[in-house]
N, C-alpha and C positions, 0 to 999 in steps of 0.2 A: 445413164445417165440419170444424175442426181441435181434437180434446182434446190436450193438451201436459201432461204428466205434470211435476211442480214439484219438483225434489228436495227434501230439507230444508235449512232454511236454516243457512248455515254460522256460526261464530261473528264475531260483530261486528270484533272483533278481526283477525280471518284475515281478512275481505273488505276492512277499511281496509288491510292490509299487501298484497295481492293490486290493489288499487285504485292503491295506492302506487307500486306495483313498474311496474305497466304506464304508469301514467302518465310515470312518469320515463324510459322504456325509449322509450315511443313519443315523448315530450318530445324525448330524446338524437338519437333516430333521425330526427326532424323536422328538428331542427336543421343536421344533418349532411346532410339531402337538403340541404337549402335552401343550404348552404353549399357544396356540391359545384356545386350548378345557378349559383351565384354564380362559383364560380371557371369550370365552362365558358364561360359568358357572356361574360367579362373575360378571357381568358388573357393576354390580352397585358400587362395591367396586373400580374396576379399572378406575372409572368414578370418583369417588369421592377425591382418592388419589391425584391425579394430580393436580385437583380443588383446594385443601386446599392447597397441597404446593404453589400452585401459587399465589392466596391468602394471604398466610402468608410472602413470600419471597419478593411478591411486594408491600405491605405495607412496607416492611422494605425498599427496594430500593428507594423511595419516602422520607421517613425521612433521607436516610445517604445519599442520592446525595451528590457529589462533585467534583469539578472538578480539573484537575489537574494542578498547578500551574507553575510549572518547566518545560519550553519549551526543555531546554538543557540536561535533564537527559531523555526527551521523543524521542528526534531526535537526540542527539550527540552518537556516538558510546560506551559504556559504558567504555571500557578498551581499552584508546587510549595513546600513547604517547605524545601526546600535553597536555594531563590535568598534567603528570608526570611534564613536563618541566611549565606547567604553576605554579606549587606547588613552583619548585625551582626558578623560575624567582620570584612569590611573595616573598617568603622568602628574596631574596637580595632587591628586591625593589618593596616595594608593591606597586599592581597592581591601589588600586585606586587613589593610588597619581600619577599615570604612563598613565593611560586611555586617559588622552588629548594630550598624545606622540604617544600610540601604537592604531592608528586611525583603526576603523574598518568600514564596510558598515551597517552592519545590528545587528551584534554582541558583540554592543560593552558592556562591563559589567557594573552594579551598575544603579542607575538612570541617566537619562539626557534627555534632549529635544533638538531636531536638525530640522531644516527646510532648506528647498532650495527655494532661489528665483530665478525666472525666468524671464525675460525681454522675450518682443515678438518678432519673429523674425524679425531680421535685425537690432534690436537695440542696443545699447552696454549699459550692465548693469551698468559698472564703474560710465558712466555719471549719475547715479541716487544714486548716495551715499547718499544724504538728505535723501532722502525717504527709504533705507536701514536702516540708522541709527536710524532712527523713529521708524521703527518697533525693532531695538533691544534695543533702550531706552524701549519702551513699556513692553518690555519681565523684562529688569530689573529693572521696577516702577510695574511690578506684585507682587501682593499683595494674600496670602490665611491665610484664619484662622484658627488656630488650639485652641481652650480651652480659646478662649478671646485673643489670641498674632495674630498679622498679620506678617507673615512671607514673604521677597522678596528673590530674589534671592543673594542677599549678605549674607544673614544668612544661605544659604543653599548651598554656589558653595564652589568647590574643589579652598583648596588656594593655592599659590605660596610660597615655603618654606623662598624665598629670602624678598620678601618683606609684605606677609600676604596678597597680594591682589589677588581676584577671577582669575581664568585660562579663559581666553578670547581666543578666534583662532585669527591669528595674522591679518587676512585679516581686522578686523575691525581697528586694527592700520593703515593699507592700507587705508582703505574706509574715515579715521579721514583725512587724509592728501590730499586727493583726496577732501572731501570738505572743507577744509582749502584751499585748493588754488583755489575751486570755486567762495569763499567768499573772497578771495584777488584779485579777477576779473584777474587770473593767468589761461593758459592753463593746461589743464590736462597732456599736453606732458611735463612739466616739473617735474613732479610727474611720475619718472620713474619705471614702474612696469614690474617685469620681471617675466618668466614663466619658470619653476617650484619654482624656487630659487629665492628672492628678498630679498633685502636688507630694513630693516625696519629703522624709524628715531633714533632709538638708536642704531642704528650701528649694527643688529645683522640681522645674515642670517636666512631666515625662510623659509621652506618648504612650498607651498602654493598648491600644487598638488591638492589635497582633497577639498580646499577652493573655488577654481575658476575653472568654467566647460566651456564648449561651447569657447576653446579659439582660438582666431586668431592671430598670430605674425605677428611682422612686416617684410616684406618681405627684405630677406639678411640680417637679423640681426644676428650682432654675439654674442651680449649678450643678446638675447631671450627676445625680449621688446613684452610686450602684446600691440595691436594692440586695442582689443576689445575680449569683452566674453557676454558670454549671463546664467552664472549660477553662483551664488553664495551661498556657504554651511557654515552654522553657527551651533557650536553644543555648547551648555552649558551643563556644567558637575556640579552631584551634589555629594556632599560628603553624605558617607553612614557609617557610625560609627558601623553599628549593630545592633541598638536597632530599637524596633518596633514603637518608636515614631518619629524618625527621620525617617523610611520609609515611617509612614504613611503621614508624612506632605509632604516626596518626592513624591508621588502617588499623592496628594492633587496638588500641584506646577506643576505634569504630565499634569494634565487633565487641570487645567486652561491652561497651554500653549499652548493643541490645540484647545481648545476656543477660545483662543485669536486670533491666526491665522487663524480658521475662520472667525472671527470677521475682523479683517485687511486684509482678501481676497475679503471682501464685498466690505471695504473702497478704496482699491488698486484695480483700473481696470485694472493700467498698468503694475501689476505682478500680476506672477499666486505663490503661496505660497503652500509649500509639508512642513508637517510637521510630523516629527515621534516623536515616546517616548520609552522608554524601556519597558512599558506595550503593546506598540502598536502591537509587533509580534502574544504575546499571547492573545490579545485579539480577534484580526483577525484572528487567527489560532481557537479558540471556535465559531466567528462567525459563521463557517461553519455547527456547529451542530443547531444552531437558525434558521439560512434561509432554513435547509434541513427539517425543523420539518413537515411542512403544502407536502413536497413535497411526503415526505415518507407516509404519512397517503392515500394521492392518489394512491403512489404507490401499498398500503396493498389493497385498493379499486378495483384496476386493475386485483390485482394479486386474490381477491375475487369472482370477476364478470368472470374472464377468466377460473379458477379452474372449478365452478360453471356451466357455460357455456358449456365447452367441458366432463363436467360429465354426461350432459343429453342427455337422448333418446327421441323418440315419444312413446317408449312405457311409458304408466305412471308407471305401475306394474316395470320394470327393470330398468329406470331412477334413478341415485343417486345424485340432484342436491347438496344436502343439505350436501351430503357427502365430495363432492369436497370444501362446505365452510366450514365445520367443520374439513377437514383438514386441511385448512391453518392457522383456528385457533388455531389449537392445534401445529403447529409451532410457533405461536406468544406467545401464555399461554405458553410454554417452554423456549421463548426468556427472558419475563417476570419473571420466574424464574430464569434462569442465571443470568438477571443483578439483583435479589435480593442477592443471592448466592454471585456475583462481588462485593458489597456494603459492606456486610455486614463484610465480609475479608479486610476491609480497602482498598480496591480498588477505585481510580479515573478516572473519566471519563475523557476521551479526543476524539478530533472529529474523529481521524483514527478507533475506534469502530464502525463508522456510516456501516461501511460496514460488518458486524458479523449480521444484519438484513436480508442480501442479499444472504449471502453467504449459514446463517444454511435453509434461504427461498429456495434454491436449491436444496438441499440436503433432508431436509425433506417432501418437496412439490414429490420429486422424491420417497419416501417411498409411498405417499399415492396413488399414482397414481399407482405403482405397487401393493399395497395391493387391489384397484379397477380392477384392470385386473386380478388381482388372483383370486378375489372374479368371474369374469365374466369365469372362465374355469372351474369354479366347475361344479359338474352335480345339474341340480335343482331339483332332485327326492331323495336328500340329505337332512336331518335335516339341519336347519339353524344353529345349533352350528358344526355340522361334518363340513359343507362347511366353517365358518370362519376355524377352524383347518386346512381344506387342502390348504385354501388360505397361512394360516401361513407357513402352510407346504412348499408352494410353492415358497414361496417371501423372506420370512423373512431370508432363510439363504445367500443370495447372499445380501442382505439389511444390515446384519451382518460383512459380510467382508468389504463392502464398509466403512460402519461407521467405522472399528477397521482403515481402512486405512485411514480413517480421523484423529484418533485419534494418530496413530503413526507419519503421515507427520506433523500435525501441535504439535503435543507433542514433535518431534524435533525440530520445530519454538522456541517453550517455555522454550529450554534447555539450559543450560549455555553457548553452544557453539553461540549462538545468541546474537549479540552486541550490538543490538538496543533497548532500553526497549521499545520503541513504539511497535516492531515487537514483542517480548517476550509477554507484554500484551494481546496480541489482540490474540495470538495462545493460551494462555493459556485461554482466555474468550470461545474462539471456541473449546477448546477441551471440556468446562463443557457445552455448548451451546449443542455438537454432543449427547453427553451422555445423557442429559435432554430430548434431540429430539428424539432420540432413545427409550428412557423409554415413553416417550410422545405419541409416533405413535404407541406402540404395544399395551399400557394400555388406554389412554383416545381415540384415536380414533379407534382402537378396539373394543372397548366399544358401542362406535357407528356406526361400521359394524355389532355390536351383533344386535342392535335394530333396525337397518334397513334390516337387514336379516332376523327378527322377522317378521316385517310388510310386506316383501316383501311374509314370506310363509303365510301369514295369507290372501293374497290378500287386501293391505291395498293401497291407493294413494301413491305414493311416495312425492307429493307434500300438498296437501289438508288431507292425514292420514284418510282417508274416504274408508269405503268399495268399490272397485269395481262390477261395476253390471256384471249381468249375458249379455249373447252375446244377446238374445231373448230380454232384456231389455231396451239395446242399440240401436235395429234396430227399437225400437219403437220414438228415441229421435230424435232431430236435427243433422244435419252433424256436428254443433261446439261441440256440447255435446259427439259425439261420439269420435271427433276429441283428445280434453280432458281427457276423462276417458277410452279412450283405451290402452287396455293390448299389442297389439302387436300379436293377434293371427290372426287378419284379414291378415297381411303381411307374416305373416311366414307360409312356404309351410312344405307338410307333409315329403319332402325329411330333412330338416334342422333339424338339431337335438340343436343346440347353439342358441335361439333368438336372444342372444347377439350380433351375427354377423351383425346384423342392426345398431348398434353405428355408425354414420356418420363418424368418423375417422377411425372406423376399414374397412368400408366398401369401402372407399376411398382406403384406403393401398390395399383391397385384389380386389379388381376389377379393379383397374386403376393405381395404383402407383406401386404396384411389378412387373406388368406385361410389364409396361412402362420403369423402372430399368434396367429390367434385359434384355430389348432387345438388339438385336447384334449388331444392328444401331446406338444404344445409348453410349453403352460402348468405343468405338476411343474417343469420344467428352470428357466424361470423363477422360481418362485417360490423354487426352491435359489440361483438369482444373487440374487437379492435378499438374501435372508438372508447369502449370502458378503459382501453390498456394506455391509450394516447392520453386520455383524460388526468388518469394517476399518473402518468410520467408526468406530464406537464407542470400539472400540480406540486409533483415533487420538485421539477426543478425550479421552482419559485423560493423553495425553503430549502436552499444549499445553504450548507453552514461550512464554515472551512476555519477549522479552530485548532489552535496547535497545542493541543493537550496531549503531553507526553504519555498519562495515562490511559489512552488508546494502544498505546504497544507493551503495555507490562501486563505479566499473568494477572489475571484477575483476582485472585486469591489471596495475594502478596500483601504484606506488611505495608509496601509504599501505596498500595489501593484504598486499604484500608483507613490508612495515615489522610491520606490525600479527601476521602471523602468525609471524616469527621471535621476534616481542617475547613472543606467546604461549607458544611452544614454550620459551624459556632464562630468561624473566623471571617466568613465573607463579608462583612458589614464595611471595609475599609480594603483599598487597593496594596499592592506592593507600595513600599518607600519609594518614592520618586526622586532621586536627586535632581537637584537644579544647581548647577555650577554655573556661574557667571565667570568667564575666562578672560573677560580684558579688566581693563580699568576704569571705577564708574565712580562718579559725583554722588556717592552716598548719603551728605549731606545735603544735594540739592533737594528743594521739594517736588517739582516735578520728577525726577527718578523716584523719589521715595513713591510718589501717586503710582507709578509705571509698575513700579513691584508689587502695591497694593491688588492693583487690578490685574497684575499675572496673577498673584496668589487665592485670587478671591473663587471661591467657589472649593477649595483647599481646605482640608487641615493642616497649617503650616507650623514646622518644627524649625524655626528659622532665629538667629541670632540677630539681625536685622529687625524683627519685629520686636525681639526681648529687650533688643540694645533702645529702640525706640520709646518704648516703655518706662524703662529705666530712666534716660534723660527726663522723659515727663515726672515721674514721680518724684525724682530729686532735684527737679527744676534747673536744671541746666540747659543752657544753650550752647548747643554747637551747630553752625550755622555756616561754619568756613571747613577748610580740610583740615589745618593742624587743631582746630578746635576738638572735630569729630574725631580724630585719629590718638590725639590725647588723651581724650575721658575714656576713648574706648580701650586704647593700652593701660592707661595708668589707673585705672577705676573699675572699669567694666568686668575686663576680662580675669580682675584679681578676686574677684568676689566668689566665696566656695559655689554658691550655685551657678553660676554660670562661667567657670573654669574648662566646662568642657566642651566651652565652643572656640577654643582657641585653635582647634583640632581644623576647624570651616572656612580659617581664614588666612592665606598668605601674603605676609609682609614682604617687603622690600625697603631697603636703605638707600637713598642717594642722598650723599652727603650729611648732613643735619635732618633731610627730610626723608619724613619716613611716605608708604605709598601701599595701598592697598591691590594688589594687583589680580587675586583673582578670590572666590569665595563661592560658598556653596549652604544650601539650605534644604528642607526636606519638605516636601508636599504630600499628601495622603487625600484620595478622595475618596468619597462616600458611594459603596456601590451597593449591588443586590448579589441576588446568589451566582448570575452570571456576568462573574466577574472579570473573567478574561476578555470578553467581547468589550466591556465598558473601558478596562484599562486599553485595549488598542484604540477606543475613541480617543481618549485622555491624550496617550500618544501623538495622533492624528491631527489633536486639536493646540499640542504645546507646540509641535515642530515647526509647522508656516510660524508663528508667532516671535520664534526664535531669529526670524529671518525681516520680519517686517517692523520689529519695534526696535528700539535704540538701543536696549539691552541686548549684548550678546550673550547666548546661553546656551547649553545642552541641558539634556534631560536625561536623563541612565536610571536602570535598572539592571541587576542580568537578567531577569526574566523579560527583558525586550529582543534578548537577543535571540529569544526561540521563538516569538511573536513577530517580530518584524516584518513586513512585508510575505508574511506566511502564507495567506492566501494566495496573493499572487505567484509565488515562490511554488506551489504546488500541483495551481491552474497550467501553469508555460508548456511540464513536458505533453499535459494531453491537449492542450490546442496546436504545438508542434506536432507531434506524430499524426492528430487526426487532419492537421494541414498537408503533410506529408503524404499520407495515405489519398486524400482529395486529388491532389496533384499528380499523384502517379497514375491515379484512374483516369484524370482527364488527360494525360498524356497518350495514356494510353485509347483514348477514345477511337483513336480514326490508327490504330495499328493494328496490333494482334487482336482484340477483343471485338465483337461484333458492339457496336457505340451501344445499341440498346440494353446490350447487357451491363455493360458498365452503367448506365445508368440507373437501372433500376435496382446492381449491385450498391452504388452510392446512397438510393434511399433506403435498400433496408438495413446497410452501416448505419445509418444516421437513426434509423426509427429504433435498432435493437440498441444505440450505445446512449439515445436520449432515455431509453427505457428502464435500462440498467441505472442511468446517473438518477432519474425523478425515483424510483422504486427503492433503491437504495438509502436517498435521503427521507422517504416517509419510514423506512425502516430504521432508523436513528444511527446512521451511519455518517460518521463527520468527513470532511474531505481532508484526510491524512494523506501522508507518503503508500500506505498501504490500497488505498482505495485508488488513488490517482495511477496507483501501478495497475490496479486490477481494470481501470476505464482505459488503459491503454492496450492491456491484452483484448479488452471486450472485441475493440476495433478489427484486428486480429481472426480472433475467433470466428466472429461472423463472416468476415470475408473468405476464414478457410471453409465453414460449410455451406453460405450460400451460393460462391462462386461456382462449385461446379453443377449447382442445379439450375442454375440463371442461364449459363452458357449454353448447357445441352437443350433446356427449352426454346432460347433463342436462335439454336443453330438446327434446331428439329424440322423436319421437313412433312410432319403429318399433315394432314389436311384442317384439323381443327384443335383449338388452342389448349381444348382439354383433354384431346390425346396426347400434345406435346408435355403437357403438364406429368400425365400419368407415365407416358415414357422417362421423362426425368426423375420423378420419386423411382421408378423401378430400377434405376444405372446408378442412380446416387442413394437413394433413400435408405437402403442398408447400411452403407455405410456410414452415413451420417447419423443412425440412429444406434449402430455400435458404438461409435467412438463417444455422443454426449452421452447415452446410458452410462459405457464405464464412466466416463469422467466425471459425473454427479455421483454416483455412488463411491468413489474414490473420495468425495469431500464428504461424506457422512463421519468418520472419524473427529475432524476437524470439530465437532461441534461438541465433543467430548472433551477436547482440551480445554482446561482454566484459564483462559488466557484472551481477552479482549485483542491482541492483535490476532489470532485466529479464528475469534467471533467476525471480525472484521471480514478477513480471507473469506471464510467460509458464506456468508451474506452474499459478499461480492460477485463469486465464482458460482454461486448457486443460482444467482440470478442471469449472470452472463449464459448458463446454459439452459436456463429455464427458457430467458427470451428468444435465444437462437433457437432453440427446437421447437418454440411457437411460431417464428417466422418462417422457418423451413416446411415445417408440416399442416399449419393450419393457413397461417394468413396469405404468404407467398400462393400455395396452390389455389385458392380460392380468386386472390387478386389479381393474376396472371391471366384469368380464364377473362376478365373484363376491360383489360388493356391492351394497348398495342404491346410486344410484335403484333400486326395480322398473319392469318399463316394463308391468306385467299392466295396470294400470289404462287404459292409454292402448289397449291391445286391446280394454279392456271396452268403452271410449266408444267406441270406432267399432264393435262389433256394436252397440251402445244406439244409434247413430245410425242406423245401417243398418237396423232395426227399427223403429225410428220413422219413416224416412222410406217403408216399405213399409204401415206402418198409415195414414200419414197419404193416401196412395196408392188404399188399398183405401175410404178413407171417402169420396173423391173420384168414385168407382164407383158407391157407394151412394147419393151423395145425386144424381147424374148419369148415370143407366142410360143415357141417348141418348149421352153423351159414351164415346167407345172409349178405352180408355188402356190401355197396352202394362205389365205389371207383370211 
């Protein structure tokens, strides 16, 4: 008879929580065990199906490959006020006719060719007017052939409404005047060039702030006369009628234009020529993929080599080098299948998708190495099928949960809340890749594990696949033969039950690293290290920069980047030309309206028909204080003068009976800027928009570059915030379900620390918040969970007497797989460093920080901090003592009831 003491009944909700947790966990383990048995019993089927899928979808990927041609659709915010403003502005004043006035640095709409001519340091480019005009004439005379017809710039150019001549930059007229002065043996000082507004020979005032760069003004000059200049920028605008033929001819002209600039650069050594065309950004964006092809293959070879070596042992029976190799190949063929599905569904490739192989490899190889570690933890005396099932039961539960979190975070990134198409397309592909990755790991790689287990059970060599000879036979052979064919029995003592302990990483962790990191003298230095890490991370988070700079996505040695750098250096004094559109009838003759317009234009350099008209009325001493006089003088006198005729394009008149009305008009504003032009332009935009709602004048402001800048910072940060919120929500919901609550708490802290560390350090490393860095931050959430979760959950569920013993046990169980995966991941990133592209530099920096911060937390920070803080392991010790005492009491009771029965106590 045995009397057991019943402890106090716990609260009902705690009991239900524990019951639900155990049911779910055991249910998942049971499912994974059955899945492992199914794979081990039908390995050929699970090996064949993925292979057939890869072949089928891989061939379709080759046949349907198509690059993305619309860069604006890809990287500009999908839903923005700037696109609505563009539609409204275009309905009033067609943008194709006004793109020469709406100057934009890199985002000019339609077809065009642009060149910057740069003189040597110390020279004045205005003195080389003849050479520049020769280049200009070469462009005008350049011909392109299409179906037997030769087309020149005059056939393709944008025409002026007043005289039907090609629209040319006003700097050409200035250069003509300078050349005439040189021919007439006059000094160039007789030609007055002012900056940024200069007076042309026909009487017009022209803004040349974007056409003349590196300007030095005459000292103490009140009229801003130019003393010298370093650079001249000329743009040639092509007409686009929306026809495919016209677009094809325009593309040919742009290609010939770029070739001509390269040819002229060889002929003119005294000038540097930098050319840009409408297709340049698209070409240099896709150039990254071309440059990265060989480097990605090198990266794959490095990962294969690392995985193979890290899976090897001296024991020729238990070594699994081919499983490491096949594990990486499993991830590769799953990516080929995902690419096929993407192209079958009419997807278009873009260079941002270059990060998917690295993202998927980081998660897929983690599952591979965990399955290998799970196999090593199984008992050798079991049949190989049961060992595979036990490995699945041990590993696939955690791998399923982390894969689900990948799907949740990237699924949220692919949701309608994401406002950048490149991020949305990437996240959609990443979700498909993770699903196929998971399927291929448990099917294809699981089958490989079955065959390797069968070879091990039948005592076949892990490399040569031949029978391992007996110990007696080996003793008669040379040392080199014994080394190659040894199965490890000589190294294994009779006290060791697990021969896999001889794996070099596991041996290093068990015998050296675990003792060192838990040493009491090491812990203070780790705490100091973490404080330094946190300080730099916090400092970087305070300096986050969200810039919509398209240059961050281009090949670094491309013509577009060189052009943008020169343009930023010499033409950054003024912002892009901002179109100021008054879209409602306005009483321009009213003094209060005139005052409002002046107030809105204050602080800007204005190119305005209103300002010129008011000045004309003042000089001519004409009074126009009412509507009829104002419009009558405007139409009959002002707009008929040659110097003001170009303003006809800026006013829309309507006639109701005998009365004329101004129903809409436009003027142009240019802000003074510094080198950080983009940030200041965004500030100007955010300042002007609220005024359009609060003032009596109803207007919109637009420039083609606003489409790329509008709310870009919010657009790129929303996916990370949504993904982070999703992860946090899932972890909180599972607080009382599958996982131990303290495990989730530590996981939230660890992931937050890694995420903020990567964010802060990448900012200090001059990485802007663009679509690539945002995708890397989403990946950092999952990568951190992938590696920290098994370590933390093993620790909180461990039953050793002390925290130190528990963390040692956790590192011994999962440290090998974590170190294998992060090492392979970081080594695979090295070739990206040699791709001359800003996109791959950003990818390399962010992923290097992701792997480095995760490695730091898993092997340095968590092993030390977990020995300081909860969960406490004292209750485990008390439980073991209570159970031992209870067993002793039961044995004593049995002796008293059965005195004839001899029991050893």
